[in-house]
C-alpha positions in Angstrom: -11.1 -8.9 9.0 -12.1 -12.6 9.4 -10.0 -15.0 7.2 -12.1 -16.8 5.2 -12.2 -19.0 1.9 -14.6 -18.9 -0.6 -15.8 -22.4 -2.4 -15.6 -20.9 -5.8 -12.5 -19.4 -6.2 -10.2 -20.8 -3.2 -9.0 -17.4 -2.3 -8.8 -16.3 1.5 -9.3 -12.5 2.5 -5.5 -12.6 3.0 -5.0 -13.5 -0.5 -7.4 -10.5 -1.5 -5.4 -8.2 0.4 -2.2 -9.5 -1.1 -3.9 -8.9 -4.9 -5.5 -5.7 -4.2 -2.5 -3.6 -5.6 -1.9 -5.4 -8.6 -5.9 -6.0 -9.3 -5.9 -1.9 -9.3 -3.0 -1.7 -11.6 -4.3 -4.1 -14.2 -1.4 -6.4 -14.3 -3.3 -9.8 -12.8 -4.2 -12.6 -15.3 -7.8 -12.8 -16.6 -7.9 -15.9 -14.4 -6.9 -14.6 -11.3 -9.3 -11.5 -11.6 -12.3 -14.0 -12.1 -11.1 -15.7 -8.7 -10.7 -12.4 -7.0 -13.9 -11.0 -8.1 -15.9 -14.3 -7.4 -14.4 -13.4 -3.6 -15.4 -10.1 -3.6 -18.7 -11.1 -4.7 -19.3 -12.8 -1.7 -17.2 -10.9 1.2 -18.3 -7.9 2.3 -15.1 -7.0 4.3 -12.8 -7.4 1.5 -15.1 -5.3 -0.7 -15.1 -2.8 2.0 -11.2 -3.0 2.2 -10.8 -2.6 -1.5 -13.0 0.6 -1.2 -10.9 1.8 1.3 -7.7 1.0 -0.4 -8.7 2.4 -3.5 -10.0 5.6 -1.7 -6.6 5.9 -0.1 -4.9 5.6 -3.5 -6.8 8.0 -5.1 -6.1 10.7 -1.8 -2.3 10.0 -2.4 -2.4 10.5 -5.8 -4.0 14.1 -5.5 -1.4 15.1 -2.6 1.3 17.4 -3.9 4.8 16.8 -2.5 6.2 19.7 -0.6 9.7 20.4 -0.7 11.8 21.1 2.1 13.1 24.3 2.4 16.8 24.7 2.0 17.3 26.3 5.7 15.5 22.9 7.1 17.7 21.0 4.6 20.6 22.5 6.1 19.9 22.0 9.7 18.7 18.3 9.4 22.1 17.6 7.1 23.9 19.9 9.7 22.4 17.3 12.5 23.0 13.9 10.6 26.3 15.0 10.4 27.2 15.5 14.1 25.0 12.4 15.1 27.1 10.4 12.8 30.6 12.2 14.0 29.5 11.6 17.8 28.8 7.8 17.0 32.4 7.7 15.3 31.0 7.3 11.9 31.9 9.2 9.0 29.6 11.0 6.9 
């Protein structure tokens, strides 16, 4: 993404990317929202990034967490204990 600054808002693309999570969570000040929206209005790459970010967030929220089977948990625990022990560390 080409980093640029809009004349009206003064936000760079990097600034916008850093604000997207807060923008989607609606935790920005009204002034900052206006600045961000002005930048987005004139910056196709940032709009595309926002759409991708928004979609990724939606898809991630829909995924279900899979619980690790007990046998695999035990094997992982045993493996980590062996690794820590071989390095002279205590679990």
